[in-house]
N, C-alpha and C positions, 0 to 999 in steps of 0.2 A: 682389653685391647686398646691401650692408650697410645695416642700419637701426639707428639709435641707439635707446636705451631711450625717449627722449622721443618719437621718431616713432612707435614701436610703441604707446606708451601713448596717444598722441593719436588714433591710428587705431582704437583698440579700447576706448573708454570703456565702451560697452555690455557688451562681453564681461567686462570687469573687474567691472562692476556685477552681472552675472549670477553671478559667482563670489563675491559677498559684499563686493566692494570698493566704495569710494565715490569720487565725483568731484564737485567743486564745479561747479554750473551746467552739467550735461552737455549741455544743449540738447535739441532734439527728436530722440529716438532711434527714432522710428517708421520702419520700413522703407519705402522708396519704393514697393515692391511688396507687396501683401498676400498672403502665402503661407498656404495652408491646411494644409500639412503638410511635413514633411521626410522624404524617402524615401532610405534609404542602402543602397548596394550596395558590398561590399568585403570586407576581411579583418580581421586582428587590430587594425589601427590604428583601425578604425571600430566594432569589436564592442562593444556595450553590455551584454553579459551572456548570450550564447548558451550558455555553459558554466557559468553560475553555479548549478549544481545538484550534488547528491550530495556527494562528498568535496571537490570544488572549493569549494563554498559553505561547507562545514564548516570548511575551512581559511582562511576569510575572503577568498576570491578570487572571480573571475568576469570581470574585465576585465584587459587586457594592459597594466597600468601599476601604480602603487602604489595598491592598492585601499583604499577606505574614506575617509570624511570625517575628515581629520586636521587640519582648519584651526585647531583649538585649539592644535595644536603649531606649525604654520606656515600662513599664509594660502594658500600655493601648493599645499598637499597636499589638493586637493579630491577626489581619486579619480575625476575626470571626464576623459573623452577629448574630443578636439576636436569631435566631432559633437554632443555634449551641450552644449558651449559655444556652438556655432553655432546650435543650435535656440533657445537663449535669445535670441541676437542677432536671429534671424529672427522671433521672436515666435510660435513654434509650440510645440506640446506637446513635452515632453521625450521623446527617443526611447526606445523599449523594444524588446527583442529579439523579432523576428518568430517565431523558432523557438528552442527550448531543448532540451537533452538531451545524452546522451553514449552512445557505443556501444563502450565499452572493457571492461576487466576488472571483472566483478561483484564479485569478492572484494576489490577495492580501492575499491569505491564509485564506479566509473566506468561503470556500466551503468545509465543513467537513461532512462526512456521519452522519446521525442521528442514534443514538444508544439508545435503551431502556435498562435500567439496572435493572435486577431482584433483588428484595429485597431492592431497594432504594425508599424511599417514600418522597423525596424532589421534589415535582412536580412544585414548584414555578419557574417561568422564567422571567428574566428581560424583560420588555416591555409588559407583558401580561395584558389583560383586562378581564372584567367579562365574556362577551360573544363574543365580536368582535375579530376575529383572527388577525387583523392588528394593531399591537402595535408599540411602539417606537423601532426603529432599524430593524423592519421587512423589507424585500426586497421591499414590496409594500407600505410602509409608505412614505409619502411625507413630506418635510419640506422646509424651506427657507434658502438659502445660505447667506453668508455675502454680496453678491451682489444682494440680493433680487430675486434670481431666484429659481425656484422649482427644488429640487433634491430628489433623493431616496437614502436610506441608503445602503452603500456597505457591511455592516456587515451581513445582512441576519439573524437577530435574529429570533428564532423560534416563540416566543410570543404565545405559545399555550394558549388559553383562559381558565379561571377557569372551565367553564362548561365542557370542554374537559379534563382538568386535572383530574377532579373528575371521569369522565367516564373512563379514562385510569386506574385510581386506582381500581375502581370497577371491571374492566375487569381483572386486575392483581391478585385480591384477591378473585375471585369467586363471585362477585356481592354483597358482604356484608362486612360491617365493623365488627370487632370482638366485639366492644363495650368496649374494654380495651385500645384503642389508645387515645392519646391526638391529636386531630385534630386542626390544627392552620390555620386560614384563614385571609388573609389580602390582599385587592385589592382595586381598584378604582382610584389609583393615575394616572395610564396610561389612564384611561377613561377620566380623566380631562385634562391631558397634551396633549394627542393626539387630543382631540376635540379642544383645544386651538390652537394646531398646524394647524389643518385643517382649522380652522377659519382664522388664519393668512394667510395661503396660498390662500384661496378663496378671502380674502380681498385684498391681494396683486394683485391677478389676476384682480379683479374688478378695482383696482387702476391703474394697467397698461393699461387696456383698455380705461378707462376714460382719463388717462394721455396722451396716444398716440393721441387720438382724439383732446383733447384740445391743445396739443403741436403742432400738425400738423396745426391746424387752426391758432394759434397764430404765428407760425413760418412762414406760408405763408404770413400773413398780414405784419409782421415786415420785412420779406425778400423783399417783393415787395416795401415797402416804402423805405428801405435802398438802394435797387437797383436804384430806380428812383431818389432819392436824389443825389446819387453818380454820376449817368450818367449826370444829368442836370448840376451839378456843374462843371464837367469836360468839357462838351460841351460849357458851357458859359464862361469858363475861358479865352479863346482867343478873345472874342468879345471886341469891343471898349468900350462898356458899359456892363460889366458882369452882373450887377444887372438886367438891363432891359432885357438882353438876357435870363437870367435864368427864368424870369417871363414868357416870350414868349415860351421858350422851355418846361417849366413845364406845361403850359396850353395845349400845343400840345400833350404832353405825356398823360396827364389826359384825354383829349378828346378822344384820340385813345383807351385808356384803357376802357373807358365807352362805346365804340361802340360794339354792340352785335357781337360776333364771332371773335373779334380781338385777335390776338396772341401777344406774347412778341415781335416777329419780327416786327409786324405792329407798335407797340408802339415805338420801337427803330428807325425804319425808319422815323416815324413822327417827333421824337425828332431831329434826324440828319438833316432832310430836313429843319426844322425850324431854327436850329442852323446855318446851312450854309448860310441862308439868313439874318443873323444878321450882321450889319456892322463890318468888320474886322475879321469875323469868317468863311470865305469861305473855309479855308483849311480843316475843319472838314468833308467836303464831301468826302475826300479821305479815302478809307478803311484802308490805312496805318496809318492814324491819328485816326479815330474813333474806329478801331478794338481793340487796347489796352485799350481804354476807356471803351468799352463795357465789355471786359474781367475783368477789375478791378471792374466795377459796379456789375458784376455777383458775383465776389468773396465777395464783401462787403455785397451784399444781402444774400448770403449763410451764412456768418458768423453771421450777425444780426438775420437771421431766426433761425439758430441753437441755439443761445443764448436765444432768446425769447421763442422758442419752449421748450427748456429744462426747463426754469424757469416756464412757464405756465403749462407744463406737470407735473412737480413735484408737484406744488401746487394743481392742479386738481386731480392728482393721490392720493395724501395724503388725500385730502378731501373725495374722493370717497371711499378709503380704510377705513377711520374712520367711514364714514356713514354706510358702509356695516357691519363693526364689531359691531357698535351700534345697528343696526337693527336685526342682527342675534345672538348677544351674549346671550340674554335672553333664547333662545332655548336650549343653553348648560346647563342652570340650570335645566330645565325640563329633559333633557337627563340624567343628573347625578342622579336626583331623580329616574328615571327609572332604571338606572344601579344599584342603591342601592336596589331597589325592586327585580331586577333580582338576585342579590346576596343572598338576603333573601330567595327567592324561591328555589335557588340552594341548600342552606344549609338545608332548611326544606325538600325539595322534594327529594334530592339525597344523602344527608349525614345523617341527622337524620332519615329519613324514611328507610334508609338501615342499621340501627343498631348502629350508633355512639352515644355515651352517654356523651362524653366530647368534646365540640367544643368551642374553643376560637376564637372569631372574633374580630380583631382590627379594629377600625374605622379609617378614614383617618386623618393623622396629619394635622397641620396647614400649608398647602402647600403655602399659601399666604406669609409666612415668610421665605421661602427658598431664597437663593441668586438669583435664577432664577426669582422668582416672584418679589423680591425687585427691580430688574432692569427694571421692566415694569412700564408703566404709572399707576397712581392711579386708573384710570377706569378699567384697566385690573386686578389689584390687587383686586379690589372690586368684579369683576366678578368671579375671582378664589375663593374668600372667599364664595361667594354665592353658587358656584358649590359644594364646600366641605360641606357646611352646608346642602344643599339639599340631598347629598349622605348620610351623617351621620344621618340626620333626618329620612331617609327611613330605615336605619338600626335600629335606636332606636324604631321606631314604629313597624317594622316587627318582632323584637325579644322580644318585651315586653311580659313578662309572660312565656317565654320559659326557663325552668330550666336547660336544657341540653346545653344551650349556655351561655357563659360568654362573654358579649360585653365589651371590654376594651376601655375606653375613651382616646385613644392616642392623640386626638386633644387637649384636655385641657392641658395635661402635656407638649406637644410640644409647644403649645402657650406660656405657662409659661416659658419654657426654652428660647424661643426667646425673651421674654420681661424681664425676671429675670434670666439670665444665671448663676450668681455667686453661688447661693445655690446648683446648680447641679455640680459644679466644671468645668463648661464650661468657656473657656477663649475667645472664638470667635464664634459668631453665624451668621456672615455675609460673611466671606471670605472662599473660598474653600481651603482645605489643600493641594490638589493636584495641581501641575503646569499643567494647561490645554492648554498651548501653543502647537501648532502642532509639533514643534521640540522636545518637551519633551513627549508629549502625543498624538500620532497619531489619536486616536479616540476622544480626548478631553472629556474623560469620566473616571469616577472612575473604570470602568470595567478593565482598564489596568493601574490603579494607583498602585504604590508600593513605596518602600523606595528610589528608584532611580529617581523618578520624583515628589518629594514633593517640596513645596515652602520652602524658607529658614526660619529657626527659629524653635521654639518648637510648633509643631502642635498637640501634643498628646491629648490635651483637646479641640480641635476644634470640632464644631458641624457637619460641612459638609465636606465630601471628595471632592465632585464636587459641582455643583450648585443646586443639588437636593438630592443626596444620602448621608447618614450619615457615619461618621467615625466609627472605631471600638469602640471608647469611647461612642459615641452616641448610638451605638447598645447595649452597655452594660447598658446604662441608660434605654433603652427600655426593655431589658430583665428583669432588676430589677423591672420595673414598672408592666410588665405583670405578673411576678412571685408574686409580692405583691398582685395583684388582684386575682390570683389563691389561695393564702393563705386565703384571705378574703372569697372567694367562698367556701373554704373547700376542694379544689382540690389539695392542695400542703401543 
């Protein structure tokens, strides 16, 4: 589904105008339908500032893109996401966050009281899922650190799920939609990403358990062998015939080791006794002589055991983690299909059933082509693609024949952007525009990305702000595409 720059520009004159652009003789841009408001339910892609508080605000962030109006640098760097651009196109008030706050670490400035804002209908929150309250950045969400340890997010994102977002709106407006709102719904990304995160954590834990067991066994065997070899060689070195002495000492050590109930001390004593009886080697019977030898053999054994244990543990851990992921990955596809069905049920049972007449539902974009997914093994990319397909398939089936729902195929256009970027004006679809190093970006997220922490060069037409979230330009492309589908539907 390729669109040329000309076609995109033609279909979105009003969106460009809303961004500060101009167009000769734009014609009548009045929407065919008079909308009284825009109500948005979703996640980070639609969040207009739920977390623009505390340290996040102090760092110049708040939205999951390149924050701030930097149009003086480049006209595309508006700092706006697609819902803000659509609101201008629809002729309604700019969206504002219905709820703000953070529930994270107070010492980092991430504990900010939760406040509900009357008259604001931007319910989308970064990290939100369809029904599960624990999404990305939530205080109870787990992930893997760079050292493969399990950690929790210090941010404390609210991640109110869509089912609660809708309930909160109904409570705020008396239990009914007016029927003159444009309701925008977009979710499912965090259902995919968090399940992948949880799978990675569980796989790592399975790998750690298997790795520790395998490492301990391999380390014990290698350590014992290295200890014996070192001790025998040292004890035999002073004998008249070191080779003959080593054979005798080694046999004594092995015999003692094979005796039920024997300890390391028993083995050492047997070796020393045999060594002292070898021609020319009687001096080893003295503790002053054999003591340092035993100490060195112990150190040699520990070093060899640690090395062998680490190697065997890593190999066994990786194999166990991969096996766990392979065995449990398919369940994620089914879970995503269920999440899609839940979203359909929510839209039909709580939005349409309560009076909404215009509901735009965006399906999931091609998550497998994000920088985050591209960095994963081919098997993981395939799993992500299957999860997205399952979710989107559930939406297509569930909304078939429902005239009050416009299902926008964001997947197809995002896939085309990733594989054919030039017609969209995109110059880079693989590299984040934001500098995500901790020194520049403490959260390593577009949430606190702005003009002060971008990578060098012209990033104005990059696709991604971080490894998942879009730049303002990509948000403009999305707004244009959704607006085009509204035009075709007769809603704009």
